[in-house]
Structures are given as structure tokens and as C-alpha cells.
C-alpha positions as CSV (number, residue, x, y, z in Angstrom):
1,M,-22.8,-78.9,-162.2
2,V,-21.0,-75.5,-162.5
3,E,-18.4,-76.5,-159.9
4,Q,-17.9,-79.9,-161.6
5,H,-17.5,-78.2,-165.0
6,D,-14.9,-75.8,-163.5
7,S,-12.9,-78.6,-162.0
8,N,-12.9,-80.6,-165.2
9,K,-11.8,-77.5,-167.0
10,L,-9.0,-77.0,-164.5
11,I,-7.8,-80.6,-164.9
12,G,-7.9,-80.1,-168.7
13,H,-5.7,-76.9,-168.4
14,I,-3.2,-78.8,-166.2
15,I,-2.9,-81.6,-168.8
16,E,-2.5,-79.1,-171.6
17,Y,0.2,-77.1,-169.8
18,C,2.2,-80.2,-168.8
19,A,2.0,-81.6,-172.3
20,K,3.2,-78.3,-173.9
21,H,5.9,-77.8,-171.3
22,A,7.1,-81.3,-171.1
23,V,10.7,-80.5,-170.3
24,I,9.8,-78.2,-167.4
25,T,7.4,-80.8,-166.0
26,L,10.0,-83.5,-166.2
27,F,12.6,-81.3,-164.5
28,L,10.2,-80.5,-161.6
29,I,9.2,-84.2,-161.2
30,V,12.8,-85.3,-161.2
31,A,13.6,-82.7,-158.5
32,A,10.7,-83.8,-156.4
33,S,11.7,-87.5,-156.9
34,F,15.2,-86.6,-155.6
35,W,13.6,-85.0,-152.5
36,G,11.6,-88.1,-152.0
37,Y,14.7,-90.3,-152.3
38,R,16.4,-88.2,-149.6
39,S,13.3,-88.5,-147.5
40,L,13.4,-92.3,-147.9
41,L,17.0,-92.4,-146.7
42,S,16.2,-90.3,-143.6
43,T,13.0,-92.2,-142.7
44,P,13.4,-94.4,-139.6
45,V,13.5,-98.1,-140.4
46,D,12.0,-100.8,-138.3
47,A,10.3,-104.2,-138.6
48,L,6.9,-103.2,-137.1
49,P,5.2,-100.0,-136.0
50,D,5.6,-99.0,-132.4
51,L,2.4,-100.1,-130.7
52,S,3.4,-99.0,-127.2
53,E,1.7,-96.1,-125.3
54,V,3.3,-92.9,-124.1
55,Q,4.4,-93.9,-120.6
56,V,6.8,-92.9,-118.0
57,I,8.1,-95.5,-115.5
58,V,9.0,-94.5,-111.9
59,Y,11.3,-96.9,-110.2
60,S,11.5,-97.0,-106.4
61,E,13.9,-98.9,-104.2
62,W,13.5,-99.5,-100.5
63,S,15.9,-102.3,-99.7
64,G,14.8,-105.2,-97.5
65,R,11.1,-104.3,-97.3
66,S,8.3,-106.7,-98.0
67,P,6.0,-106.3,-101.0
68,D,3.0,-105.4,-98.8
69,L,5.0,-102.7,-97.0
70,I,6.2,-101.4,-100.4
71,E,2.6,-101.3,-101.6
72,D,1.3,-99.3,-98.6
73,Q,4.1,-96.8,-98.1
74,V,5.6,-96.4,-101.6
75,S,3.4,-97.5,-104.5
76,Y,0.0,-96.2,-103.2
77,P,1.3,-92.7,-102.3
78,L,3.0,-92.4,-105.6
79,T,0.0,-93.6,-107.6
80,T,-2.4,-91.2,-105.9
81,S,0.0,-88.3,-106.4
82,L,0.7,-89.0,-110.1
83,L,-3.0,-89.3,-111.0
84,S,-3.2,-85.5,-111.0
85,V,-0.5,-85.1,-113.6
86,P,-2.0,-83.3,-116.7
87,H,-3.0,-85.6,-119.6
88,V,-2.6,-88.8,-117.6
89,K,-4.9,-91.6,-118.8
90,V,-4.1,-94.3,-116.2
91,V,-1.5,-95.1,-113.5
92,R,-0.5,-98.6,-112.7
93,A,1.8,-100.0,-110.0
94,Q,3.6,-103.2,-109.2
95,S,5.2,-103.9,-105.9
96,F,8.0,-106.4,-105.3
97,M,10.5,-107.3,-102.6
98,G,12.3,-104.0,-102.0
99,T,11.3,-102.4,-105.3
100,S,8.3,-100.7,-106.9
101,F,7.4,-99.9,-110.5
102,V,4.8,-97.2,-111.2
103,Y,3.7,-96.9,-114.9
104,V,2.2,-93.5,-115.8
105,I,0.4,-93.7,-119.1
106,F,-0.5,-90.5,-121.0
107,D,-3.0,-89.6,-123.7
108,E,-2.2,-90.2,-127.3
109,D,0.2,-87.7,-129.1
110,T,1.6,-86.5,-125.8
111,D,5.3,-85.6,-126.1
112,I,7.3,-88.1,-124.2
113,Y,9.8,-85.6,-122.8
114,W,7.1,-83.2,-121.7
115,A,5.5,-86.1,-119.9
116,R,8.8,-87.0,-118.2
117,S,9.4,-83.4,-117.0
118,R,5.9,-83.2,-115.5
119,V,6.3,-86.5,-113.7
120,M,9.6,-85.2,-112.3
121,E,7.9,-82.1,-111.0
122,F,5.2,-84.1,-109.2
123,L,7.8,-86.5,-107.8
124,Q,9.4,-83.6,-105.9
125,T,6.1,-83.2,-104.0
126,A,5.3,-86.9,-103.8
127,S,8.7,-87.8,-102.3
128,K,7.8,-85.9,-99.1
129,K,5.1,-88.5,-98.4
130,L,7.6,-91.4,-98.7
131,P,10.0,-92.8,-96.1
132,A,13.3,-91.0,-96.0
133,D,15.5,-93.8,-97.4
134,V,13.4,-94.5,-100.4
135,E,15.3,-93.9,-103.7
136,L,13.3,-92.7,-106.7
137,S,14.4,-92.7,-110.4
138,L,12.8,-92.5,-113.8
139,G,13.0,-95.3,-116.3
140,P,14.8,-94.8,-119.7
141,D,13.2,-92.6,-122.3
142,A,12.2,-95.6,-124.4
143,T,9.2,-97.7,-125.3
144,G,8.2,-101.3,-125.1
145,V,9.8,-102.1,-128.4
146,G,13.1,-100.4,-127.6
147,W,14.8,-103.7,-127.0
148,V,16.8,-103.8,-130.3
149,Y,20.0,-105.7,-129.5
150,E,21.5,-108.1,-127.0
151,Y,24.9,-109.6,-126.5
152,A,26.7,-112.0,-124.1
153,L,30.2,-112.1,-122.8
154,D,31.7,-115.6,-123.1
155,D,35.0,-116.8,-121.7
156,K,36.1,-120.1,-123.1
157,S,39.5,-120.0,-121.4
158,G,38.0,-120.0,-117.9
159,N,40.4,-117.2,-116.6
160,H,37.5,-115.0,-115.7
161,N,34.6,-115.8,-113.4
162,L,31.1,-114.4,-113.6
163,A,31.9,-111.6,-111.2
164,D,34.8,-110.5,-113.4
165,L,32.7,-110.5,-116.5
166,R,29.9,-108.5,-114.7
167,S,32.5,-105.9,-113.6
168,L,33.7,-105.7,-117.2
169,Q,30.2,-105.2,-118.4
170,D,29.2,-102.6,-115.8
171,F,32.4,-100.5,-115.8
172,K,33.7,-100.7,-119.3
173,L,31.2,-102.0,-121.9
174,R,28.1,-100.2,-120.6
175,P,29.7,-96.7,-120.5
176,W,31.1,-97.2,-124.0
177,L,27.8,-98.3,-125.5
178,E,25.6,-95.7,-123.6
179,A,27.6,-93.0,-125.4
180,V,26.3,-94.3,-128.8
181,S,23.7,-91.9,-130.3
182,G,20.2,-93.2,-129.9
183,V,20.9,-95.5,-127.0
184,A,18.7,-94.9,-123.9
185,E,20.1,-97.5,-121.6
186,I,22.3,-100.6,-121.5
187,A,20.7,-103.1,-119.1
188,S,23.1,-105.6,-117.6
189,I,22.0,-109.2,-116.9
190,G,23.5,-112.2,-115.3
191,G,26.7,-112.7,-113.4
192,F,27.5,-111.5,-109.9
193,E,27.9,-107.9,-108.7
194,K,30.8,-107.5,-106.4
195,E,30.2,-106.0,-103.0
196,Y,31.8,-105.7,-99.6
197,Q,29.9,-107.9,-97.2
198,I,30.0,-107.4,-93.4
199,S,28.6,-110.4,-91.4
200,V,27.9,-109.3,-87.9
201,D,28.2,-111.7,-84.9
202,P,25.3,-110.8,-82.6
203,H,27.0,-112.4,-79.6
204,K,30.0,-110.2,-79.9
205,L,27.8,-107.1,-80.4
206,A,26.2,-107.9,-77.1
207,Q,29.5,-108.5,-75.5
208,Y,31.0,-105.2,-76.5
209,G,27.8,-103.2,-76.3
210,V,27.8,-102.2,-80.0
211,T,24.7,-101.6,-82.0
212,L,24.1,-102.0,-85.7
213,Q,23.6,-98.3,-86.1
214,Q,27.1,-97.7,-84.7
215,I,28.5,-100.1,-87.3
216,I,26.6,-98.4,-90.2
217,H,27.7,-95.0,-89.0
218,A,31.3,-96.0,-88.6
219,V,31.5,-97.6,-92.0
220,R,30.0,-94.5,-93.7
221,R,32.2,-92.1,-91.8
222,S,35.3,-94.1,-92.7
223,N,34.6,-94.2,-96.4
224,N,35.2,-90.5,-97.1
225,D,37.8,-87.9,-98.1
226,V,38.1,-84.7,-96.2
227,G,39.8,-81.4,-97.1
228,G,42.1,-79.3,-95.0
229,R,43.8,-76.0,-95.4
230,V,46.3,-74.7,-98.0
231,L,50.0,-74.3,-97.1
232,E,52.2,-72.0,-99.1
233,I,55.7,-73.4,-99.4
234,A,58.4,-71.8,-101.6
235,G,55.8,-69.9,-103.6
236,H,53.7,-73.0,-104.3
237,E,50.3,-73.8,-102.8
238,H,50.0,-77.3,-101.3
239,F,46.5,-78.6,-100.6
240,I,46.1,-80.8,-97.5
241,R,43.5,-83.5,-97.5
242,G,42.7,-86.7,-95.6
243,R,42.3,-89.7,-98.0
244,G,39.9,-92.2,-96.4
245,Y,38.1,-94.0,-99.2
246,I,37.9,-97.8,-98.7
247,K,39.9,-99.7,-101.3
248,S,40.1,-103.2,-99.9
249,V,38.7,-105.6,-97.3
250,A,41.6,-104.9,-95.0
251,D,40.5,-101.2,-94.9
252,I,37.1,-102.2,-93.6
253,K,38.4,-104.6,-91.0
254,K,40.5,-101.8,-89.5
255,I,37.5,-99.4,-89.0
256,V,37.3,-98.2,-85.4
257,L,33.9,-98.6,-83.8
258,Q,34.7,-97.2,-80.3
259,S,37.4,-97.2,-77.6
260,N,37.4,-98.2,-74.0
261,S,38.4,-96.1,-71.0
262,K,42.1,-96.9,-71.6
263,G,41.9,-95.8,-75.2
264,V,42.1,-99.3,-76.7
265,P,40.1,-99.2,-80.0
266,L,37.5,-101.7,-80.9
267,L,37.9,-102.7,-84.6
268,L,35.2,-103.9,-86.9
269,E,37.0,-107.2,-87.4
270,S,36.5,-108.0,-83.7
271,V,32.7,-108.1,-84.0
272,A,32.1,-109.1,-87.7
273,T,33.5,-111.0,-90.6
274,V,34.4,-108.9,-93.7
275,N,34.8,-110.4,-97.2
276,L,34.2,-109.6,-100.9
277,G,31.2,-111.5,-102.2
278,P,28.3,-111.4,-104.7
279,A,25.2,-109.3,-104.3
280,M,21.9,-111.0,-103.8
281,R,20.3,-111.8,-107.1
282,R,16.9,-113.2,-108.2
283,G,17.6,-114.5,-111.6
284,V,20.3,-116.0,-113.9
285,A,21.2,-115.6,-117.6
286,E,22.3,-118.7,-119.6
287,L,23.8,-118.9,-123.0
288,D,22.6,-121.8,-125.3
289,G,22.2,-124.1,-122.3
290,E,25.9,-124.3,-121.7
291,G,25.9,-122.4,-118.4
292,E,25.6,-119.0,-116.8
293,T,26.8,-115.9,-118.7
294,V,26.9,-112.1,-118.5
295,G,25.2,-109.9,-121.1
296,G,23.8,-106.6,-121.9
297,I,20.5,-105.4,-123.5
298,V,20.6,-102.3,-125.7
299,I,17.5,-100.1,-125.2
300,M,16.8,-97.7,-128.0
301,R,15.7,-94.1,-127.3
302,Y,12.1,-93.1,-128.2
303,G,11.7,-92.1,-131.8
304,E,15.1,-93.2,-133.0
305,D,15.9,-95.2,-136.1
306,A,16.3,-98.8,-135.0
307,M,18.5,-99.8,-137.9
308,Q,20.9,-96.9,-137.4
309,V,21.2,-97.5,-133.7
310,I,21.9,-101.2,-134.2
311,Q,24.6,-100.5,-136.8
312,A,26.2,-97.9,-134.5
313,V,26.2,-100.3,-131.6
314,K,27.8,-103.0,-133.8
315,Q,30.5,-100.6,-134.8
316,R,31.3,-99.6,-131.2
317,L,31.5,-103.3,-130.2
318,D,33.9,-104.0,-133.1
319,S,36.1,-101.2,-131.9
320,V,36.2,-102.4,-128.3
321,R,36.9,-106.1,-129.0
322,Q,40.6,-105.5,-129.2
323,S,40.6,-104.0,-125.7
324,L,38.8,-107.0,-124.1
325,P,40.8,-109.3,-121.8
326,D,42.3,-112.4,-123.3
327,G,39.7,-115.2,-123.8
328,V,36.6,-112.9,-123.6
329,E,34.4,-112.8,-126.6
330,I,31.2,-110.8,-127.4
331,I,28.5,-113.0,-128.8
332,T,25.4,-111.5,-130.4
333,T,22.3,-113.2,-128.9
334,Y,19.5,-111.0,-130.4
335,D,19.7,-108.6,-133.4
336,R,16.5,-107.0,-134.7
337,S,18.3,-105.8,-137.8
338,S,17.9,-109.3,-139.3
339,L,14.2,-109.1,-138.7
340,I,14.1,-105.7,-140.2
341,D,16.0,-106.8,-143.3
342,R,13.7,-109.8,-143.8
343,A,10.6,-107.6,-143.5
344,I,11.9,-105.0,-145.9
345,H,13.1,-107.6,-148.3
346,T,9.7,-109.3,-148.3
347,L,7.9,-106.1,-149.2
348,K,10.6,-105.1,-151.8
349,Q,10.2,-108.4,-153.5
350,T,6.4,-108.1,-153.5
351,L,6.6,-104.6,-155.0
352,I,8.9,-105.7,-157.7
353,E,6.7,-108.6,-158.6
354,E,3.6,-106.4,-158.7
355,I,5.4,-103.9,-161.0
356,I,6.5,-106.7,-163.3
357,V,3.0,-108.1,-163.4
358,V,1.5,-104.7,-164.2
359,L,4.1,-104.3,-167.0
360,L,3.3,-107.7,-168.5
361,V,-0.4,-107.1,-168.4
362,I,-0.1,-103.8,-170.2
363,L,2.2,-105.3,-172.8
364,L,-0.2,-108.3,-173.3
365,F,-3.3,-106.2,-173.9
366,L,-1.9,-103.0,-175.5
367,R,1.1,-104.5,-177.3
368,H,2.9,-101.2,-177.0
369,Y,6.1,-101.1,-175.0
370,R,6.3,-97.2,-174.8
371,I,2.8,-97.1,-173.3
372,A,3.8,-99.8,-170.8
373,L,6.9,-97.9,-169.8
374,I,5.0,-94.6,-169.4
375,A,2.3,-96.3,-167.2
376,V,4.9,-98.1,-165.1
377,A,7.1,-95.1,-164.7
378,T,4.5,-93.5,-162.4
379,L,4.8,-96.3,-159.8
380,P,8.4,-95.7,-158.5
381,I,8.0,-92.0,-158.7
382,A,4.7,-92.0,-156.8
383,I,6.3,-94.2,-154.1
384,L,9.3,-91.9,-153.7
385,L,7.0,-88.8,-153.5
386,A,4.9,-90.6,-150.8
387,F,8.0,-90.7,-148.5
388,I,8.1,-86.9,-148.4
389,P,5.0,-86.5,-146.1
390,L,5.8,-89.8,-144.4
391,Q,9.2,-88.4,-143.3
392,Q,7.5,-85.3,-142.0
393,H,5.1,-87.4,-139.9
394,Q,8.0,-89.5,-138.6
395,I,6.3,-92.7,-139.8
396,S,8.9,-95.4,-139.9
397,T,9.5,-97.7,-142.8
398,N,8.1,-101.0,-141.6
399,I,6.1,-103.9,-142.9
400,M,2.8,-102.1,-142.3
401,S,3.7,-98.8,-144.0
402,L,5.2,-100.6,-147.0
403,G,2.1,-102.8,-147.0
404,G,0.1,-99.7,-147.9
405,I,2.1,-99.3,-151.1
406,A,1.5,-103.0,-151.9
407,V,-2.3,-102.4,-151.4
408,A,-2.3,-99.3,-153.6
409,I,0.1,-100.4,-156.4
410,G,-2.6,-102.2,-158.4
411,A,-4.8,-99.1,-158.7
412,M,-2.0,-96.5,-159.0
413,V,-1.6,-97.1,-162.8
414,D,-5.3,-97.1,-163.6
415,A,-5.5,-93.5,-164.6
416,G,-2.4,-93.7,-166.8
417,I,-3.6,-96.8,-168.5
418,V,-7.0,-95.4,-169.4
419,M,-5.5,-92.2,-170.7
420,L,-2.8,-93.9,-172.7
421,D,-5.2,-96.4,-174.2
422,N,-7.4,-93.5,-175.3
423,I,-4.4,-91.8,-176.9
424,H,-3.4,-95.0,-178.6
425,R,-6.9,-95.5,-180.0
426,R,-7.2,-91.9,-181.2
427,L,-3.8,-91.9,-182.9
428,G,-4.8,-95.1,-184.8
429,Q,-8.0,-93.6,-186.3
430,Q,-7.5,-92.7,-189.9
431,S,-10.2,-90.0,-189.7
432,L,-8.0,-88.0,-187.3
433,E,-4.8,-88.0,-189.4
434,S,-5.3,-84.3,-190.3
435,I,-5.1,-83.2,-186.6
436,P,-1.5,-82.5,-185.4
437,R,-0.1,-85.3,-183.2
438,Q,0.4,-83.1,-180.1
439,T,-3.0,-81.6,-180.3
440,L,-4.6,-85.0,-180.7
441,I,-2.7,-86.4,-177.7
442,I,-3.8,-83.4,-175.5
443,K,-7.5,-83.7,-176.7
444,S,-7.5,-87.5,-176.0
445,M,-6.2,-87.0,-172.5
446,Q,-8.6,-84.2,-171.8
447,E,-11.5,-86.4,-172.8
448,V,-10.9,-89.0,-170.0
449,G,-8.4,-87.2,-167.7
450,P,-10.8,-85.3,-165.4
451,S,-13.1,-88.4,-164.9
452,I,-10.3,-90.8,-164.2
453,F,-8.5,-88.3,-161.9
454,F,-11.5,-87.8,-159.7
455,S,-12.3,-91.6,-159.6
456,L,-8.7,-92.2,-158.5
457,A,-9.1,-89.4,-155.9
458,I,-12.1,-91.1,-154.5
459,I,-10.1,-94.4,-154.2
460,T,-7.4,-92.3,-152.4
461,L,-9.9,-91.3,-149.7
462,S,-11.2,-94.8,-149.1
463,F,-8.9,-95.3,-146.1
464,L,-10.1,-92.1,-144.3
465,P,-12.0,-94.1,-141.6
466,V,-8.8,-95.7,-140.5
467,F,-7.5,-92.3,-139.4
468,V,-10.1,-92.2,-136.6
469,F,-8.8,-95.4,-135.0
470,E,-7.4,-94.9,-131.6
471,G,-5.1,-96.9,-129.3
472,T,-3.3,-100.0,-130.5
473,E,-5.5,-100.3,-133.6
474,G,-4.6,-96.7,-134.7
475,R,-0.9,-97.2,-134.1
476,L,-1.0,-100.5,-136.1
477,F,-3.1,-99.5,-139.1
478,Q,-2.6,-95.8,-139.5
479,P,0.9,-96.2,-141.1
480,L,-0.7,-98.4,-143.8
481,A,-3.5,-95.9,-144.3
482,Y,-1.0,-92.9,-144.6
483,T,1.2,-94.7,-147.1
484,K,-1.6,-95.9,-149.2
485,T,-3.3,-92.5,-149.2
486,Y,-0.2,-90.6,-150.1
487,A,0.9,-93.1,-152.8
488,M,-2.6,-93.0,-154.5
489,G,-2.7,-89.2,-154.2
490,F,0.6,-88.7,-155.9
491,A,-0.3,-91.3,-158.5
492,A,-3.4,-89.3,-159.3
493,I,-1.3,-86.1,-159.6
494,L,1.3,-87.8,-161.8
495,S,-1.5,-89.1,-164.1
496,I,-2.3,-85.5,-165.2
497,T,1.3,-84.1,-165.1
498,L,3.9,-86.8,-165.8
499,T,1.8,-88.9,-168.1
500,P,0.9,-86.0,-170.5
501,A,4.6,-84.9,-170.6
502,L,5.9,-88.4,-171.4
503,A,3.0,-89.1,-173.9
504,V,3.9,-86.1,-176.0
505,L,7.6,-87.0,-176.0
506,L,7.4,-90.7,-176.7
507,L,4.1,-91.6,-178.4
508,Q,3.9,-91.6,-182.2
509,R,1.2,-92.4,-184.7
510,P,1.1,-96.2,-185.4
511,T,2.4,-97.3,-188.8
512,N,-0.2,-100.1,-188.9
513,P,-3.3,-98.8,-187.2
514,K,-5.2,-102.1,-187.4
515,K,-6.7,-103.3,-184.1
516,D,-4.9,-106.1,-182.4
517,K,-6.5,-109.6,-182.8
518,L,-6.4,-110.3,-179.1
519,N,-8.2,-107.0,-178.3
520,R,-10.8,-107.7,-181.0
521,W,-11.5,-111.1,-179.5
522,F,-11.8,-109.7,-176.0
523,Y,-14.1,-106.9,-177.3
524,A,-16.3,-109.4,-179.1
525,A,-16.6,-111.6,-176.0
526,Y,-17.1,-108.8,-173.5
527,Q,-19.6,-106.6,-175.4
528,P,-22.5,-109.2,-175.2
529,L,-21.9,-109.7,-171.5
530,V,-22.1,-105.9,-170.9
531,M,-25.3,-105.6,-172.9
532,S,-26.9,-108.5,-171.1
533,A,-26.0,-107.0,-167.7
534,L,-27.5,-103.7,-168.7
535,Q,-30.7,-105.3,-170.0
536,R,-31.1,-107.4,-166.9
537,R,-30.5,-104.3,-164.7
538,F,-33.2,-102.4,-166.7
539,W,-35.8,-105.1,-166.2
540,V,-34.9,-105.4,-162.5
541,L,-35.4,-101.7,-162.1
542,I,-38.8,-101.9,-163.9
543,L,-39.9,-104.8,-161.7
544,S,-38.9,-103.0,-158.5
545,L,-40.8,-99.9,-159.5
546,Y,-43.9,-102.0,-160.3
547,Q,-43.7,-103.7,-156.9
548,S,-43.3,-100.4,-155.1
549,Q,-46.6,-99.2,-156.6
């Protein structure tokens, strides 16, 4: 009882101080609201919360091997080695023709870049257990919802084939877009990748006594630059080098495999056919059912603002459209920003409608526009203040986090309405006309302020069980719980700070203190119901005590 009395006394002192120093209180609240507005602008925006786990993908490539061989010699050794990485929850693997994917999933709240660095350390040891020609690489530092934008290259003129469009995508568009801040990877899809193809004739190999290893070694040796010495001529240094990089099909055809006893060289074209053709592919990309196309998928980096990344990618695409070949157009096939805009618009419209309904209800029952404005003023300010801790927690603005505000908005004005109604009632009593207006307002708020503040605080803590959720449930519902808790908490604080300051500045004694007819009718209808409920509750209690004996 002593602690409760002390807390009530503390709340009363806060109300009195804010009412007597209204200008200072309003200045501090405006400053905090500006901070909340800046936090709102810097909070990441997305359509839905990121439900993906903290994972690192290890990609392995061993060309030409069957899935069972990939599973035995690549996927299994990597999986057993990566199980010992600290804070690893589970390791999964998938083996395909020539490729393997190993998914290393870590515990909750593990830093993604710490996880990637530890996986790289263990891969250095694990790679010694793998075949020598296996190529390992890490997947992008992104999550399962990092796919934020997709585009296609369309050529209506017919001057460029799929191979040309794929080369344009891989060697021009992809480097341009990967330089955009927040982009983790640009994944190319569709088309044909150009490659030099050497088709060996086995009969001619047997005829000349040449093996496949000799051909592979000769091609690798011929595709190389070598350096020589430095010659000084007339005071200038001249670097001598041998330029041997392959630039055309003709260069490959002229590669020397061996020579006979008379010094006659055996060229590659004598035992094989060389041409420029498409790489093997296992899928196609189509655009609106009109035929094959080439495109790119923009993967957002972990923790970035999806809306900002999409806008930056669009700006970069607009700047490179002029440098595209004639007839080539960039067509947007997927843009998450439209989904984000619709989600945010839906919640904004809902919040505005709820604020209007609250305002109309207050005006209907209290018939006092100043009281209605004071009560409603706490709503946008509490929402802005809630974004300060949300921005610190890096919780994105999405349909779930804004849903917490929609859940809480009905109860956020309860404290202010009760306090203002008590003020309005006290100011209208003729027996209290001798008490100064400011003193009467402060006393009226101190009568109900502590009780309503703690009741609102209890409602604020109603979502605490949600914070113990783990896994997908926690990632889905915790943003809603955070937003609702912060909004209700700041609304409770504003009820004993902002409301007293505005009440002292705006509320006056009513000129006609008669009770409103509508309120008198509701009071007359509601009082018998309350008395009947209390009497019924009394007799139920007596009956339960009698039965227990």
C-alpha cells in the first residue's frame, strides 16, 4: 500500500509539473516528435517482415559429375565438416548434376556476417577433403525475401539474338547494377551464354595418337600472356611480353598439339571442330508467353531498406537506357515497391479512419471540440515516438508492425478521455467556481490520473507473451508486439504530460454548465443496468459461499 501510494503521488507530481510548465512540456514533446519523425524516415520499409532464418549457402561446382557422386564426394564431406561451426542449428544439402548446395542455418540473433566468416574458416579445412577440381563459393549475403526486383531485356527489332542479350546482361547491366548500394547480387536468367566449343573426333585422335589431356593442356597453355625482360632504348624502358590470349575461333584452331619427327606441327583443327556456341542450359525464361527472353533478378543485401534499394535500381536503369543498343528495351517484370505501397496505404487509410472515428465519438458524447482535439493529439505523437525504439531495433515498417498501431489506437486515447471528461465535469460544477481554473484542472487530473495511467500500463504489457515466441512465429508477430507495446507506452506517458499541458492552455470554464441531454439519457439508461449487475453479482457471491460450506 505504501509503494502504491508513493507511485500515485509521483504521478500526481508529474501531472502538476507539466500543467504548471506547459510551454516547456510542449517544447520537449515537439522535439521528441521531430526525433520520431526522423526515425520514421530512416526506418526500413517493406511489405512483410523477414521470416527467413540466418543461413549461409555454400555453392559447389564439379562439372560433369552425377548427383550421387556429388552427394558422396562433395555434399557429405561439407555437411559433416560444417556441423561443427559454432551456433549452427542445422545443415542441409542438395545435390544436382554437377552442382551442390549446402545450407548452414544458425541460431536466432546470430550476426550474418560473423556466420559467413566462420563458414569461410571451416571451408578452408573442408576443401582438403574434396576432389582437387571442385570449386567452392558462398551465396550472396541475402535472405529468402531478398528478391525485390526483376527485369527483362526485350528486342522487338530482331537485331539481337538471345546470346547477344545475355552478353549485354552479363557484361554491362549486371556490373552497373551490382554497384548500387544495398544490392547483394544480380542473378541472370534466360538466353544463351557464349562459349568456345571444341568437338573432338575420336578417330582422328587415335590416328595421330593424341589424348584428351594433351588437348586440354595445349588449350590452357595457349591462352596466356607471358612476360619478358626490359630493354632500355634511348633512355626509355620497353617491356617485352608475349601476347597469347585467345580472341577468336581461328586462334583456337591454330593451337599446336604436337609435331612429328620432321617438325611438322599438328594443329587442333586437324583433330577437332571449333566453333562459338551456347553453353548447356537446364531452363528457359519467357516473357508474357511471347517467347524466350533474357532478364535479371535483383537480390537485396541482408538488413537493407527494400524501398530504397528498389528506387536506386530504378534510377540506375533509367540512366543506362540511353546506352542500350538500338531496339533493346528494359521491361519491369516484378517490382515489390508496388506491394509495399499498397500495404502501407492500407494501414495508413485504416489509421486515418480510426482517428476520425475516435474524434467523432468524443464529439458525440462530450460535445466539446477542444477536448476532442486534445485527446486525438496524443495519437499521432505517440505513433511518432514509437518509431524511435523501432528504428533502434531495426524493425522495418511493414504491414505487421503497422498493424500493432492499428490494434492499439483504440485504447491509446482512453486515459486522456477519462481525465478530460473529469476536468470538464469539475469545471461545470457551480460549487467549485471559487477554486482557480488551473488548480481545479490539476486536482481533477490528479484524481483519476494515477489509476488510469497504471491501467493503461497494464494493457501495454498485455503482449509480453509474444516476445517469447521463437522461430517463424516470433519473426512474424514480434514486430506487431513491439509496435503495439511502444505505442501504448508512449500514449500512457503522454496522458500525464501532454494532456495536462494542453488542458491548462485550452480548457475554460463552460458558460452554460448544464449537462448535455444525450449524456443525461445515457446516464439514466446505464445506471439501472450497472446496479442490476452489481446486485446479481452480490447474490451469486452469497450463493457460492453457501454452497462451499
